[in-house]
N, C-alpha and C positions, 0 to 999 in steps of 0.2 A: 519446303519443310513447313509443317504446321505445328503449332504448340497447343497442347491440351493440358489443362491443369486438372488432374484427377485427384480427388480427395476422398477420404473414407466417408462412411456414413455420417460421422459426427461433423464432417465439414472441416476437420482440422488436420487432415493427413498431409503427407509431403507432396510437394509439387513434382509432377512427372513431366519431363520434356520428351516429347515423342517426335522423332524425325520422320519426315516424309520427303518428298522430292522438291520441296520449296527451298529457296536460298536461306543462308544463315543470317540475313539482315534482321529478321525479327528477334532472333536470339540476342544479337548485339544491342538492339534497342531495349530489350527487356533488362539486360545486365546494366545498361547505363541508368535506367530508371531505378533499378535496385540499389546501385551505388549511391545515387543522389539521395535516395531515401535514408540510407545508412548515415551518409554525411550529415544530412539535415537533422536526423535524430541525435547524432553525436554532438552537433553544434548546440542543439537545444539543451542537451545535458550540460555541456560546458558552460553555456550562458547561465543556466540555472545555478550551477555551482559557483560561478563568478559572482553573480548577483547575490547569492546567499552569503558568499564570503565578504562582499562589499557591505552587505547589511550587517553582518556580524562585526566586521572591522569598524564600520561606522558607529555601531552600537557601543563597541568597546571603547572607541576613541571618545565618544560622547561621555561615557561613564568615567573613563580615565581623565578626561579634561575636567569634569566636575570634581573628581577626587583631587586632582592637582590644584585646582582653584581653592578647594577647602584647605589643603595643606599649606599652600602659599599664604593664604589669609592668616592662618594660625601662626605661621613663621613670621609674618610681618608684624603681628601683634607682639610676638616675642622679641623681635628686633627693637620695637619701640621701647619695651621695658629695658632692653639691653643698653639702649642709648642713654637711659637715665641712671645707669649703674654708677655707683660711687666707689672708685678704687681705693679711696682713703677711708672707707667705712670699716667697722669691725667685721671680721670674717669676710672680707671683700672677695677673696678667691673662692670661698665656699658658695657664696651667693651667686657669683659669676658663673660658677660651674653648674649650678642648678638651672640657671637661665639658659646656659649654653647647651646643656643636655636636652632641654625642651626644644630649642631651635634645631638641634641636630636631628631629633626625631622627626620633625615635620619636613625639614629640608631633605633628608634621606628618603623619606617616603615619596615625596614629589619627584626626586631625582630618579628613582627606580622606574617610574612611569615614563618620564620625558626622555630617558636615554635609551628606550627600546626601539627596535626597527620601525614600528608603526609610526611613532612620532617622527622618526628620521625621514620616512617616506612622505609624511604629511608636510614636512618642511620644504619639500621639493615641488609641491603642488603650485600651479599658477594661481594668482589672486591672493590667497591667504597664507601662502608659504612663509612670507616674511613675518607674519604675526606668530605663526607656530614657532619659527626659529627664535623670535624675540622671547617667547615664553621659555623655550628650552635653555637659552642663554641665561636668562634671569634665574632660573632654577639652578643651573650649573654654578652660577656665582654664589647663591645662597649655600649650596652644598660645599663649595670650595672654602668659604669662610667658616662655616659651621664645623666641618670635619678637619680642616688643615690649619686654619689661623687661630681660631679661638682657644683650642687646647694649649697652644704655645703661649698665648697671652695669659691664660689662667695660671699656667706654671710660673710665668715671669712675675705676675702679681703676688703669687705665693712666695716666690724667692725674696722679693723686696720687702713686702709688708711694711708699709709706711709707719706703722705703730712702733717699729723697732728702730726708726731713725732717731738719732740722738744728737743734740747740740749742747755740749757742756765743756766748761773750762777752755773755750776757744777751739775745741775740736769737733769736727763734723763726721759722724759715722753713718754710713748707709749700707747696712748688711745685705748681702745677696745681690747687689747691683751688678757685679761682674757676671754672675751666673744668668741674670735676667737679660743682659744686653744682647747676646746672640739670638736668644729666643724671640725677643721683640723685633730684632732686625729681620729675621726670617719670616715672622708673621706679617710684618709690614710689607715685605716683598710679595707675599701671597695676596694680601689685600689690594696692593697697588695693581697687580696683574688682574685680579677680579674686577677692580674698578675700570681698568682699561677695556675689558670685555663688555661691561655694562654700558659704558659711554659710547661704544662703537656700534651699538644696535641701530639698525636702520631698516627701511622697508616696511614699517608698521603702518597698516591702513585702518585698522579698527579704532574708532574714536575712543571707545572705553579703555582700550589698551594704551593708547597714546596718553590719556589723562592720568593713568596709573604709572606709566613708565617715567615721565618727567620728574615727578616728586621722588620716585625711587632713586633715580640717577642723582638728584641733588642731595638727598640724604646720604647716599653712599659716598659722595665726595666728602661730606662732613666726617664720616667714619674714616675715610682714607686720611684726611687731614689730622684727625685725632691720633690715629695709629702712627702716622709719620712723626708727629710732634713728640709722642711718648717714646718712640724708638730713638729719635735724635737726642732727647734729653737724657735718657739712660746711658747712651754712648758717650755723651759730652761731660756729664757730671764728674765721673771718676777722673777724667783727664784734667779738667779745670781745677779740681780740688787737690791735685797732686797725688791722688791715690795710686795711679799707675806707676809713678816714679817718686817714691818717698824721699829720695836723696836730693831732689831738685826743688829749689824755691821758686815759686811763681810770684810775680809782682803785678798787681792790677791797680789802675788808676780809677778812683771812684769820683764821679761827678755828682754833686748834690744839686739837682735842678730846683730852681725857684720859680714856680709857676706864676707868681705875682708879676713877673716881667716875662711875658710869654715868648716862647720859641717854638718852632715847629714840633719838636718832640716833647714839649712840656714847658720849660722855662730856662732862664740863663743858668749857667753853672756858677752859683753864688759862692760855693766853697768846694774844695776838692782835696783829696788825700790819697794815701797809698794803703793797700791791704796786701799783706804777704801770706802765701799759702805754701805749706810743706807737709806732705803726707797727711792731709786732712786737717792739719793744725792751722787755724786762721788767726792772724794778728792784725788789728786795726791800728794804724798810725794816726798822728795828729793831722787835722785838716787845716788848710790855709785858705784865706779869702782871695778873691780875684785881685784886690788891690795889692796884696802882698806878692802875688805872682808876677804881675806886670804884663807887658804886651810886647809885640814885635813891630818893627818899622815897616816890614813888608811880609807878605804871606810866608809862613814857615815851610810850606810845601807849595809846589806849583799848582795853581787852581786851573781847572778846566775852563775854557771860554764860557760855557753855559753857566757854570758856578759863579764866575766873576760877573757876568751880565745880570744875573738874577739877585745875587746876595752881596756882591761887592767884596772888596779885599778884607773886610772885617772877619769874614769866615776863617781866614787863615792867619789873622793877626791877634785876635783876642780870644782867650780861653772861653769867656762867657758867650762868645758868638759861634763857637764850633758847631752848635746845633741850629744855626740858621737853616741848614739843609734838613729835609725830612728823612734823608738816608743816614741812619745811625751808623752804618758801617763806615761811611765817609767821616762822620763825626769822630769815630774811634781812631781812624788813621791820623787825622789832624791833631787830636788831643794828645795822642802818643808822641807825635813829632814835637809838639810844643813842650811837653814835660821833659823829654829827653834833651832838647836843646837848652832849656833853662836849668834843669836840675840834674841831668845826667842819668846814668843807670839805663836799664832796659825794661820797658813796659810790655807785659805779655798779653794785656787785654784792658778793655775799658768797660766799666760798669756804671750805669746811670740810674739814679733813683730820685724820687721827689717826696715831699712831705706826705702825700697821700699814701705812698708805699710805707713810709715810717709809721704813720698812724695805724695802718692795718696790721703790721707786724707787732707793734706795741700793744694792740688789743689782745694779742696772744701772750707776748713775753711779759707784759706788765708795764706799769708807768716808770718813767725815768725822770730824775730831777737834774736840771741843767743850771749851772752857775751863770747868771747874767751880768755879773760884776756889780760893784758898788753895793755889795751886801744883798743883792736881789737874786732870787732863784725862782725857777719856773718848773712846774711839774707837767710833763707832757705824757699823754696817755692815748688810748684808743678812741677818744672822742674829740680832743681839742688840738691835736698836733698840727693838722693842716691849717686851721684857722689862725692859730697863734703864729706859726712860722711864716705864713703868707700875708698876714695883715696886722694882727695885734702887736707883733714885735716892733713894728715901726712907730707905734704910739708909746710903747713901754720903754724901748731902748733905741731912741732915734739916732744915737751916735755910735752904737755898738752892734748893729744888726748883722753885718757880715761875719764878725767873729762869733757871735752867738749862734748863727746858722751852722758854722763849722763845728762848734761844741755840741750842738744838738745832734748833728749827724753822727759824730763819733760816739757820743753817749748812747744813742739808739742802737748802733751796731754792737757796741760792747754789751749792752743789755741782752741783745739777741744771742750773742755768742757765749754768754756766760749764764744764761737763764736755764738751768737744768730742769726747772719745773714746768717750762713751757710745753704745751701739748704739740708734739711734732706734726701730728696729722693736721691740726688746725693751722699750724704755721705754714705747712706745704700748701694748704688751700688758699691762704692769704697771698702767698708768693705767686701762685698761678693766677689768681684773680687780678693781682697788680700787673702782671705781664700782659694779660688780656686787655686791660684798660690803658696800656701805654705808660704805666708808671714805673716800669722797670725795663731796662735795655741792657744787652750784653754784646760786646764785640771782642773777638779774639784775634791776636796778631798771628796765630798759627793757622796756616792755610787749611789743614785737615779739620780743625775745630770750626773754623769760620764757615766751611762748607755745610756743616751740620746746623749752623745758626741761620744761614741764608734762607729766606723764605718763611721764617717763623715770626711770630709776633714779637717775641723777646729779642730777636735779631734786628727788627726795625728796618730791614732793607727795602728799597724800592722794587716793585714788580715791573719789570721792563720787558721788551720783546726778547731780550737775551735770557730772561728767566726761563723761557721755554714752557713746555707742558707742565702741568701740576698734578702730582700724585697719579701718574699713569693715565690721566685724562687726555683726550686729544685736543683740548682747548686750554690756553693759558688762563690763569686766574685773572679776573678783572678787578682793578682797584681804582675807585674814585677818591682822590685825596683832597681834604680841606684842612689847610694849615694856616698858622698865624705867626707873625713876628712883631714884637713891640717896636714902635717907631720913634719913641722919645725917651728911652732909658728911664721909664717910670715903673712904679709898682701898682699901677692903676688897674691892671688886668684881673685883679681879684674881683673887681666890680663888673667885669664883662660877662654877661650872660649870653651864651651862644649855643646854637643847635643846628643840625642838618637834617633836612627831610629828603629822602630819596624815594621817588615814585617811578616804578617801571610802567611805562604807558604803551609800549609796543615791542613785540618781538618779530623779527623778520625771518623768512625762510632760510637765509644763510647763517642764522644764529646771531646776527647783530641785534643789539637791544637799544631802545631809546629810553633814556631816563630824564625825568624832570627833577632838577636839584634846586632846593630852596635853602639858602643859608641865612639864618636869622641871628642878629646881634643886637644887644641892648646894653646901654650904660645904666646899671641899676642904682647908681649913686643918686641921692636926692640933692636938690640944689641947696637945701639947708645944711647939708653935711660938708659942703665944699670948704667952708672957712676953717674947719678944724683939721683939715688934712695936713700931715707933716710934709715938709719939702721933699723928703726922700721918696714919698709915695708919688708926689705930683710929677717929678721928673723934669726933663728939658722941654720947655714950651716952644716947639718949633712948628714951622709950616702953618702958622696962624692959629695954633692951638692955644687955648686959655686954660686957667686953673679949673680942674674938674673934668677936663676932656680926657677921653681914652683914645689914643691914636696908635694905629697898627696897620700892618699890611696883611691882607687876606690872599691866600694862594689857592687856586682851584687846579688840581692835577687831573688830567684826562687819562683814562686807561690806555695801555699800549695798543697802538693801532686804531684808537678811537678818534673822536672829533668833538668839537664844541661849536656848532654852527650858530647858536643863539646864546647871548650873554647880556643881561640887563641888571645894572647895579643902582640901588637907590630909587627914590621916587621919580627921577627923570629917566630911568632906564639907561644910565651911562654905560659905556663900554669899559673894558679893562684898561688900566694904565699901561700895562706891558703884556705882550704876548711873546712867550719864549719857549724854547725846547730844553728840557733837562733830562739827560740820559735817554733821549728819544721820546720823552713824554711831553705832550703839550701842556703848558702852564699859563694860566691867566692870573696876573697880579693886580690887586686893587688896594690903594691906600684909603683908609677910612678914619674919620675923626668924629667921635660921638660926644655930644654934650650930655650933662646929667639928665637922665630920664629919656634920652633919645634912642630910637630904634632904627635899624637899617636892615634891608634885605637885598640879597643877590639871587637872581633867578637865572638858571642856565639849562640849556638842553645839551645833554651829553650822550654821545653814541659810543658803544663799546665796539670792539673789533669783530669782524665776521668770524663765525666759528666759536662765539662765546658760549659758555655753558649756562644755559638759561637758569635764572634764579640764583646764580652764584656770584654775581657782582656784589662787592662789599664796599662800604665807605670807611676809610681810615681817616681819622681826624686828630688834631692836636688834643692830647688827653685833657679831660676836664678836671679842674682843681676842686670842684665841689658839686 
């Protein structure tokens, strides 16, 4: 059979297959060539379509990525302004809503892009898939906060409106707090979940993205902490004020700390008294001094071996030593047991404040005049309270200081509780500021309330391995502690100038951080002023101390799971006097004695635990008196 291709004159006619006596082999070959040509042409078309699609998708992704970057940048700027929002300001909810709406606009626009299938497919690609997923997660977190959490917070701020808080005739009223509590609790859960997502991002390879991601993670932890603290406070306040059960009377023990004789949480409890609360009605009772209260022959509660080894039996025998420990929850437990053993009744909680706190609230409530005895009276206000109570009182009233301290504490509380003209917004600000600075602590004997206080600044609890993760983050919070206890029953610590420098020098792949800690201390008293010091200020001259010396013990607490491989104290680089473990935390103790004008330094290398959240290690120290 032969094959002839006959075409019309135009050369484009149909192909004609003419059979002759040859075999069909040539026909089969022809058909195979024809099929291959069709397949080739089809593949070329498919390839062209696929390439065109890839080009189109790539172009879309590039445009979409640029758009997302623009919206995220705008959202980030809005978040920055949101962080500076003042919920105590006039029309706080209105201003917060305006900022929130702006954030939602940008977050939603970015979310629409990153949640589509193209971005989802890009997240599966080898190489840069992890970076794409990191962006998607970050945008999802922004969207979650903007759309779900912030509207609840705005409603809650509108419910409470701190300008409507009143403190008059001994009664505290916080309108709207019950309505706000569940909203803030729900918002806090959303933010904690979003924070967990953001902290869990991994697989990022792009350097630019890595540099942006870490600060974002750190700032979000701050947001999570703020949200958590606000939620806890709103849940806690009605309960502790007796608003939830107006027929039950709560009794709190108030410790008036005296920072002139330093203790880890501020100073000795120079005076203490009771405050009763019923249905928001607060009554302050008379304070008594430590000398009136007395002491115990043995610890009023069993001390843990580590507590005994570090602080001695005094922790459980003397009310003024209950805050030898930097764990205020333990201070509260011991102080409650002491009061009930000596005076009876039931203590529902312990509140601690110092003259810095009193000065700050008096700056809002107004001055108060305190009777010093022998025809002498002193006016305390927002500028002189701390200095007078911590130093000048020992010159003016050398034989009546403890009693005066108690009178001053009660008079200040009464002024606050009965000062209807005080600006509630400013008062709230001063209370918050005092808590942040360690000048106000609260412990509750009720387990449900104490759970809300644990982990907060006002709760003053230690952060240990058992504290677990923090605010939905996968790493526990890291705290380096620097604390002091007076070593000679003096009031010399008013002259102690101290500071802590924390320098992060290295971060390791497993999250562990290396910090160089420098603790600086100086006796600011001049040699010429020593002769005029009252005996009450000088204290007991022990361990070689002479008049004018400041003698104390410094404690360096290492974060849970961390280490302190290098420690050098003083000009000779001495080691610590004692190395101990307190609730699983490594502690280095060093006794220091400073002559007038003398300075002293302690340098230590501190490692945090693996898995630390970079940039979130904090230094907690004994609060400063001035």
